[in-house]
C-alpha positions in Angstrom: 13.2 15.2 -1.3 11.1 12.4 -2.8 12.1 8.7 -3.1 10.7 6.6 -5.9 11.2 2.8 -6.0 10.5 1.4 -9.5 10.0 -2.3 -9.5 9.6 -4.8 -12.3 7.2 -7.5 -11.4 8.8 -10.8 -10.3 9.1 -13.8 -12.7 5.9 -15.1 -14.2 4.7 -18.2 -16.0 5.3 -18.1 -19.7 3.4 -20.3 -22.1 1.0 -21.8 -19.5 -2.2 -22.7 -21.3 -5.4 -20.9 -20.3 -3.8 -17.6 -19.3 -3.8 -14.3 -21.2 -0.7 -12.2 -20.9 -2.6 -9.9 -18.4 -3.6 -12.9 -16.3 -0.2 -14.6 -16.1 0.6 -15.4 -12.4 4.0 -15.4 -10.8 5.9 -18.7 -11.1 7.4 -20.4 -8.1 10.7 -18.6 -8.5 8.9 -15.3 -8.8 7.1 -15.8 -5.6 10.3 -16.7 -3.8 12.1 -13.7 -5.4 9.3 -11.3 -4.4 9.5 -12.4 -0.8 13.3 -12.2 -0.7 13.1 -8.6 -2.1 10.4 -7.6 0.3 12.4 -8.9 3.3 15.5 -7.2 2.1 13.7 -3.9 1.7 12.4 -4.3 5.2 15.8 -5.1 6.6 17.0 -1.8 5.1 14.2 -0.1 7.0 12.6 1.0 3.8 8.9 2.1 4.1 6.7 3.6 1.5 3.6 5.8 1.8 2.0 4.2 -1.3 2.5 1.3 -3.8 1.1 2.0 -7.2 0.9 -1.1 -9.5 -0.2 -2.3 -12.8 -3.4 -4.2 -12.5 -1.9 -7.3 -14.4 -1.9 -10.3 -12.1 1.9 -10.7 -11.9 2.4 -7.1 -11.0 -0.4 -6.9 -8.5 0.8 -10.1 -6.8 4.3 -8.7 -6.6 3.0 -5.4 -5.1 1.0 -7.3 -2.5 4.0 -9.2 -1.4 6.0 -6.0 -1.0 3.1 -4.3 0.8 3.2 -6.8 3.6 6.7 -5.6 4.5 7.1 -2.0 3.4 3.8 -0.3 3.0 3.0 2.0 5.9 -0.8 1.7 5.6 -3.5 0.7 3.2 -3.2 -1.6 0.2 -1.5 -1.2 -3.2 -3.3 1.0 -5.7 -4.0 -0.8 -9.0 -3.8 1.5 -12.1 -4.9 -0.1 -15.3 -2.9 2.2 -17.6 0.4 1.0 -16.3 -0.1 -2.4 -18.0 1.9 -2.3 -21.3 2.3 1.5 -20.9 5.0 3.6 -22.6 7.2 5.6 -20.2 5.3 8.8 -20.8 2.1 7.3 -19.6 3.8 5.9 -16.4 5.3 9.4 -15.9 1.8 10.9 -15.8 0.8 8.4 -13.2 3.8 9.5 -11.1 2.9 13.2 -11.6 -0.5 12.5 -10.1 1.0 11.1 -6.8 -0.2 13.1 -3.7 2.6 15.5 -2.6 2.2 14.4 1.0 3.8 11.1 0.0 7.6 11.2 0.2 8.4 7.6 -0.6 6.4 5.6 -3.2 6.9 2.3 -5.0 5.7 1.8 -8.6 5.4 -1.8 -9.9 5.2 -2.3 -13.6 6.5 -3.9 -16.8 9.2 -3.6 -19.4 10.0 -2.0 -21.6 8.1 1.0 -20.1 9.7 1.0 -16.7 13.3 0.6 -18.0 12.7 3.5 -20.4 11.2 5.6 -17.7 14.2 5.1 -15.4 16.5 5.9 -18.3 14.6 9.1 -19.0 14.4 10.2 -15.4 18.0 9.5 -14.6 19.9 9.7 -17.9 21.3 6.2 -17.2 20.5 3.3 -19.6 19.0 0.5 -17.6 17.3 -2.8 -18.4 15.3 -4.0 -15.5 15.1 -7.8 -15.1 12.2 -9.5 -13.5 12.2 -8.7 -9.7 14.6 -5.8 -9.9 13.9 -2.6 -8.0 15.5 0.7 -8.8 15.8 3.4 -6.1 15.6 7.0 -7.3 16.1 10.2 -5.3 14.2 13.2 -6.6 15.1 16.7 -5.3 11.6 18.1 -5.8 8.8 19.0 -3.5 6.0 18.2 -5.9 5.6 14.9 -7.8 4.1 16.9 -10.7 7.5 18.5 -11.4 9.2 15.2 -12.2 10.6 15.0 -15.7 13.6 14.2 -17.8 16.9 14.0 -15.9 15.2 15.1 -12.6 16.1 12.0 -10.6 19.3 10.4 -9.3 19.7 6.6 -9.6 20.8 5.4 -6.2 20.9 1.7 -6.8 19.3 -1.3 -8.6 18.5 -4.2 -6.3 18.2 -7.7 -7.9 17.0 -10.9 -6.3 20.0 -12.6 -7.8 22.3 -10.7 -5.5 20.3 -10.9 -2.3 20.1 -13.7 0.2 17.9 -13.6 3.2 
């Protein structure tokens, strides 16, 4: 049994002069939301073997906040192709996860991650900034993941959590 947490990066600054889309940082609310979500995951005793993240600043920052609370060891792994990726590209990243890892978090962007969750679970979802979806996958090998192979357990939202 594998567990995959798919997170959309926390809220970021829109329209701030001097930043490309890739370089946009989290805004103040995004930083607060990421910390709240990380603490909440920790309070649920959730730990992950790896965090894989888009290399965009807002996703990497979100992943680093989560890592402080839930990553068993090491640092988040930044993967360039996750930025602006279609769901099939992100799926290939998941298929490359080492099979010794039973719980992994992926931090990315819409629309790719919402479409990925919908494909894996056959549930239409629209991930808002800061949301985290928990998926259970009854497989031994990450390489076997595909359409309708996961069960959507829950979607956590910073709007519904208070720590």
